[in-house]
N, C-alpha and C positions, 0 to 999 in steps of 0.2 A: 558461362558460367563464368569464363574469365571475365564480360562486363560485368556480371552481376558482383563478383567477390570485389573488380577494381573499386568500385563504388561502393561497396560498403570497407575497402579498408582505408579509403580517401584521412588524410590523415589533418588532426586539426592540432595548432599550438594548444598545448592545456590551460586551457579557465581556472583563472586561481580562487579559489575558495575566497567569498566574499566583492571579486572583482565584479568589472561591467556586463561582463556576459551574466554572471551567474544572479543576477539583483535583478538584473534589465527582463532576465527571462523565467527566470521564479515569479518575479514580481508581474510581472503582464499576465505571465499564464494563470496565478491565481483568479487577481481580478478578474478576468474571460472566462477565469471556470464559475466563480459566483456569480459574473451578472445572469449569464447563460442558463446556471440552474433556476437564477429566482423567476429570468424571465420563462421558462416552462414549466413552473410551478402548475398552472392548472391547466396543463395539457392531459387527454385521457388520459383514465389509466390502464387502456390495454396499448397505448404511443408508450409508457412510462417505460412500460415492461420490456417493450420490442428496444429502445434505447436501451436497454441494460445490459439482454441480452448482447444487442449489435457490438456496443462498445467491451462484451463482454468476449466474443468473437475476436473480436481486434485485437484484444490485449495474450490473447491466446495464438494468436497469428504471428503479433512482434514479439512475443519470446521464442517460435519457435524458428524465427528467426534471428534473434540474440543467439540464440544458442547453436547455430550453427556457425553464425561469424566469429564465435567465441571456440569452438572447434578449430574450422576450417583455418583461421586468420591469426588470432590475441597466440592459441596456444600450437598451431602446426600439429591438425589431426591428432591429438590429444583432445579427452574429457576433463573439463576443469571440474571437479569436486566443490568447488566453493562455490558456487553458481549454479549452481542444482536451485532449481524455480518452488521452492518452497517455505520464501520467507513472508511477512507478515503483509507486505508488499505486493505480493504475489498470490495471492489465496483470491482475489475477486475473479480471475484466469478461470479457475475451477468452478465457482459455480454461479456467477455471475449470466454463462449463457444457458442455463438450467432456469432462470427464474422467472421467466416467460411459460412456462409447462408446469410451476407450481400454483398452487391452487392456496386463496386468503386461507393464513392458520398461523401457528406458531412458529412454523419453520422458515416462512418468507415473511416471516416479522423480526425474529430470529436475525435474520442475515440483511435485512434491513438497516436491522440496526444498528448489525455491525457493519458497515460500510459506512455510515453515520458516525461512530466512534471510533471503530480501531482503525481501520482501513483511513479516514480522514487525517486523525492524526498520523498514522504513519506516510501519506502523503506529504502533508504538510510539516512536518521534521525533517524529512527525506530537502527538500527544498529549502528549508530555511538554512537544513548542514550538509550540505550536498557533495561533501567529498569523495564519496563513491560513487557520483555520479560526472564529474571531472576527469574523461579523457583525451588521452592523446589521436582520439579516431573519433570522427563527425557523427556517424552513425551513431557508435555505443551511447556517446554527449548526449545526444539530440534523443537517442531512446530512453535514456533512463529520466531526463525532465520530463520529456511528454508520456512519458507511465507515470509521474507521479500528478499532472496535471491535469490527467486522467480521471485518478483517484480521489483526488481532491473533487473534480467534478463530480462524480457518481455516490461518495457520500452527501455531499450538499443536494443534490437533486433528489437521494432518497431523505431527506429529514425536510424539503421542504417545499415536497409536491402535496398537492389539496390532498391526497389518501393517506397524507401520515399519520401515526397516532396524535390527539391534539395534547395529550396529556403525559407531556416527557414528563418521565422523574426518576432518580434511581433504582425503583425499583421495576419500571418499565424498560429500562440500562439493563439491568440483571437478567432479560433474556438471551440478551447475547454473548454470556459469558460463558453457557457450554460450547458455542463455538469457540470462544478464545482460548479455552479449558481441552477441547479436545485434539485443537490447533497445537499446543504448546506439547503435548502426548505425542503426538504422532511426529514433531521435529526433534524432540528427546530422544526416539526410538528410533528414527531415520539419524539422528547425528553418533548415533551408538552402532548402529549397521554399518555405515557407510564411511565410517570412522580409518578402516583396514583398508579401502581405498585411493584416501588422499585426505588433504585438509577440509572440511566442511564442518557451519556452524550453522545451520538454519535457525530462525528465530536470534542469532547469536545469546544461544542459551547452549553451546555444546559444553559437556561435563572437561574434555577436553584442551580449551584453549579458555585463556582469559578474556575480557573486554577492551575491547577499544579501545570504551567509552572514556573521559580519566575519572570522574568520582565511581562509575562502578568500579575498575580497576583499582580503583583506591580501597574502598570497600572488598575487592575481590582480595587483596592482598593481605589486607589485615585481617577480613574475617572466615576468609577461604571464602572456593568459590562458592560452593551452595547458599551462602549468603548471599552475596550478591547475587547470583544469578532471580535469588529471592526479591531481593532489594528494587531491582529489573523487572523482571513483572509487575510487582506489587506497581510500581511508576508508572507502566504501560496501563493499567488499569485506570487507575487515577486521573491521567492524564487524558484518555478514552473517555472516562465522565464527565472532565470537563468541560472537553468537545460537543459531544452530545450532548451536555445542560447549553452549552454557548450556541448551539443553532438551535436547541427547543424553544431557547429565548428569543431567536431573530423574528422564530417564523409565531412564535405565539404573541407579541409585538403587530406582527401584521395583522391578525385575525384580529385582536383588540379591536385595530384600528378601523377596521372593517363592521362594526359590532355597531 
């Protein structure tokens, strides 16, 4: 156990935002994820589901290790509710392991669309501005970067694979909105229920804390917390729609070349 703790607790100089570490790891990771997703776009459908499911299990295992690390090392035998694993970028660990078990239908399509829109947006945004991923611990920092690179790969593979819906449109994107809406409602309930246990801000929409994002924080100060949260959630939906459309356009361009 001591060896594991020493490995997890290995320190590193905290990388600066937009420094060489950030740019090199994030840039290389996104390019590698895009290349691999494109290379695997024609794999058998059964293989696709097992890749998505296997990576979901890997994410779950990584999250368990991270929670142990935070509890044992960073917060000295106390649970940090701020890191309760129910953020936008945490959701694939809950449903990806079960994707191989789902039959073709609305639920599976909704989850795949969610992967290639909301989760892909979350992965790209976190890698572009990884202020929450840069830590003075080697494991914690690499865990955060690798996690979001995997999210980018999952989203691109879900959107580029040959079994994906050919006609990508705002109407098709709408099938992911119930997943998003349910997640937001559940996050709000958990924010309220867990508030007495400590600081917790799931999905960054807690009614008790202002946003750490400058623009949203200014809106919350001027218009109130509910208005700021509403703008934030709307921006997330529009951003996910944009990412969804970009991936769909990439795939559509490839299909036109085959015709």
